[in-house]
C-alpha positions in Angstrom: -40.7 13.5 31.3 -40.2 14.6 34.9 -40.4 12.6 38.0 -43.8 11.6 38.8 -45.3 14.1 36.5 -48.6 12.8 34.7 -48.8 14.1 30.9 -52.0 13.7 29.1 -52.4 13.9 25.4 -55.2 15.2 23.4 -56.2 16.4 19.9 -57.1 20.0 19.0 -59.0 20.7 15.5 -60.8 23.6 14.0 -60.8 26.7 16.0 -59.6 24.9 19.1 -56.5 24.4 17.8 -55.8 28.2 17.1 -55.2 28.4 20.8 -51.7 27.4 19.9 -51.1 30.5 17.9 -49.6 32.6 20.5 -47.0 29.9 21.3 -46.5 29.5 17.6 -46.0 33.2 16.9 -43.6 33.7 19.9 -41.3 31.2 18.4 -41.5 33.0 15.0 -43.4 30.5 13.1 -46.3 30.9 10.6 -49.5 30.8 12.5 -51.9 27.9 12.0 -55.4 27.9 10.4 -58.7 26.2 11.1 -57.6 23.1 9.2 -54.8 22.1 11.3 -54.8 19.4 13.4 -52.6 19.1 16.8 -51.6 16.4 19.3 -51.0 18.6 22.5 -49.1 17.2 25.8 -50.4 18.7 28.8 -49.2 18.5 32.5 -50.4 20.4 35.7 -48.3 23.4 34.5 -50.1 23.7 31.2 -49.3 23.1 27.4 -46.0 20.7 27.7 -45.7 20.4 24.0 -47.5 19.9 20.7 -47.0 18.5 17.3 -49.0 19.9 14.3 -50.4 18.8 11.2 -51.0 21.4 8.8 -53.0 21.6 5.7 -50.7 24.0 3.8 -52.3 25.6 0.6 -50.4 24.8 -2.5 -51.0 27.1 -5.1 -51.1 25.9 -8.7 -51.7 25.4 -11.3 -52.2 28.6 -13.2 -53.4 28.1 -16.9 -53.7 31.3 -19.2 -55.1 30.4 -22.5 -51.9 30.9 -25.1 -53.3 33.9 -26.9 -53.6 35.8 -23.6 -50.1 35.0 -22.2 -47.8 37.9 -21.8 -50.9 40.1 -20.9 -51.6 41.2 -17.5 -54.1 38.1 -16.9 -51.6 36.0 -14.9 -51.0 38.9 -12.5 -54.7 39.9 -12.0 -55.6 36.2 -11.1 -52.7 36.2 -8.8 -53.8 39.6 -7.2 -57.3 37.9 -6.7 -56.0 35.0 -5.0 -53.7 37.1 -3.0 -57.1 38.9 -1.7 -58.7 35.9 -0.9 -55.9 34.5 1.2 -55.9 37.7 3.0 -59.7 37.8 3.7 -59.7 34.2 4.8 -56.2 34.7 7.0 -54.7 31.9 5.1 -51.0 31.4 5.7 -48.2 29.4 4.5 -49.0 29.3 1.1 -46.5 27.2 -1.1 -45.9 27.6 -4.7 -43.7 25.2 -6.7 -42.1 28.0 -9.1 -40.7 25.9 -11.8 -40.1 28.5 -14.3 -38.7 31.9 -14.3 -42.0 33.7 -15.1 -43.6 32.2 -11.8 -40.5 32.8 -10.0 -40.7 36.6 -10.6 -44.4 36.6 -10.0 -43.9 35.2 -6.6 -41.1 37.5 -5.7 -43.5 40.3 -6.8 -46.0 39.2 -4.2 -43.2 39.3 -1.5 -42.9 35.5 -1.2 -39.5 34.3 -0.2 -37.7 31.3 -1.6 -37.4 28.4 0.9 -33.9 27.3 1.7 -34.6 24.3 3.7 -34.6 20.6 3.0 -38.3 19.6 2.2 -39.5 15.9 2.7 -42.6 14.0 1.3 -44.4 11.0 2.7 -46.1 9.0 0.0 
């Protein structure tokens, strides 16, 4: 920290946390939503830093009755979910594509494969 600079920490939740989106978007990151929580550091010059806990939507499982597999039902359900996500401005949806069918479906919706280490705290 700077010489003699006082930095305060506080939490932002709900709609309040959305004030961080301009900085987040400027950095090229996925915008946060109302379910995010942020701890923010602020000094006399404004926001000095922040750390965000996101609620990232994890889309799965999808189940199709066996006699309706290989029909358009899976794509219809996925399209309905995509529409809901758009209407609710939900960002950063994660899908564990553990088979080729799901991988192709994700690609058809413009999702990109993450090529980055992922860690889980149990």
